[in-house]
C-alpha positions as CSV (number, residue, x, y, z in Angstrom):
1,M,196.6,214.2,120.6
2,W,194.7,216.7,118.6
3,F,197.3,217.1,115.8
4,E,198.5,213.5,115.5
5,G,197.2,212.9,112.0
6,I,198.4,216.2,110.4
7,A,201.7,216.2,108.5
8,W,203.5,219.5,108.8
9,A,205.3,219.6,105.4
10,A,207.1,222.6,104.0
11,G,206.2,223.5,100.5
12,P,208.7,223.9,97.7
13,A,211.7,226.1,98.7
14,A,211.4,229.7,97.5
15,P,214.2,230.6,95.1
16,Q,216.9,232.8,96.6
17,S,217.8,236.1,95.0
18,L,221.3,236.8,93.8
19,F,221.8,239.3,96.6
20,D,221.0,236.7,99.2
21,T,223.4,234.2,97.8
22,L,226.2,236.8,97.5
23,I,225.8,238.0,101.1
24,A,225.8,234.5,102.3
25,N,229.3,234.0,100.9
26,P,231.8,235.3,103.5
27,L,234.3,236.4,100.8
28,V,232.1,239.0,99.3
29,P,232.0,241.4,102.3
30,L,235.7,240.9,102.8
31,A,236.4,241.8,99.2
32,M,234.2,244.9,99.6
33,V,236.3,246.0,102.7
34,V,239.5,245.5,100.7
35,A,238.1,247.6,97.8
36,V,237.1,250.4,100.1
37,F,240.5,250.3,101.8
38,Y,242.2,250.5,98.4
39,F,240.2,253.5,97.1
40,V,240.2,255.4,100.3
41,I,243.7,254.9,101.6
42,L,246.2,253.2,99.2
43,R,245.3,254.9,95.9
44,P,245.5,258.5,97.1
45,Q,248.7,257.8,99.0
46,T,250.4,256.3,96.0
47,K,249.2,259.1,93.8
48,K,250.6,261.7,96.2
49,A,253.9,259.9,96.4
50,S,254.2,259.8,92.6
51,E,253.5,263.6,92.5
52,H,256.2,264.2,95.1
53,Q,258.7,262.1,93.1
54,T,257.8,264.1,90.0
55,M,258.3,267.4,91.9
56,L,261.7,266.2,93.2
57,K,262.8,265.3,89.7
58,G,261.8,268.8,88.4
59,L,263.8,270.8,90.9
60,K,266.1,273.4,89.4
61,R,268.4,276.2,90.6
62,N,266.8,279.3,92.1
63,D,263.6,277.4,93.0
64,E,262.3,278.4,96.5
65,I,261.7,275.3,98.5
66,V,260.3,274.1,101.9
67,T,261.9,271.2,103.7
68,T,260.3,268.8,106.1
69,G,262.0,270.7,109.0
70,G,260.3,273.9,107.9
71,L,263.3,275.6,106.4
72,I,262.6,277.9,103.4
73,G,265.3,278.8,101.0
74,R,266.5,279.0,97.4
75,I,268.3,276.1,95.7
76,A,272.0,277.0,95.1
77,E,273.3,273.7,94.0
78,L,271.7,270.3,93.0
79,S,273.1,266.8,92.9
80,D,271.5,263.4,92.7
81,N,270.8,263.1,96.5
82,V,271.7,266.4,98.0
83,V,270.3,269.9,97.6
84,T,272.3,272.9,98.8
85,M,269.9,275.7,99.7
86,E,270.6,279.2,100.7
87,I,268.4,280.2,103.6
88,A,270.0,283.7,104.1
89,P,272.7,285.7,102.2
90,G,275.9,283.6,102.5
91,V,274.3,280.9,104.6
92,R,274.0,277.5,102.8
93,V,272.5,274.3,104.1
94,R,272.8,270.9,102.6
95,V,269.6,268.8,102.7
96,E,268.8,265.4,101.3
97,R,266.7,265.7,98.2
98,S,263.9,263.5,99.7
99,Q,263.5,265.9,102.6
100,V,262.2,268.7,100.2
101,T,258.5,268.9,100.9
102,A,257.3,271.4,98.3
103,I,258.2,274.3,96.0
104,S,257.4,277.4,98.0
105,S,255.3,280.3,96.8
106,Y,256.1,282.6,99.8
107,G,258.6,284.8,98.0
108,K,256.8,285.0,94.7
109,T,254.4,287.8,93.8
110,A,251.2,286.8,92.0
111,T,251.1,287.8,88.3
112,K,248.0,289.4,86.8
113,K,246.9,286.0,85.4
114,E,247.2,284.4,88.9
115,K,245.3,287.2,90.5
116,S,242.3,286.9,88.2
117,E,242.0,283.1,89.0
């Protein structure tokens, strides 16, 4: 009764900012999650895998290596898929090349250059 003659009209719509329009789109947050997933998980994992492949290709005789099982020994023979390593004098073990984890530094003594670093 009191407000029967008043028209409640909204004024002209305020322009939305670019940020508001981007957040309103559901694909933008999804793309952000995918980007974070890529840079935090996928990229470091592929980089580490490529470094491991490079290390496997660079293996040579008399390198001291560590396997995934924890064996430490020197490479006696190399083939495309199998590494024969000597874990004790006269004791040789054949291991798949992909199971070599790293080149070991256990038996190596540090040189003067390595000690200064």
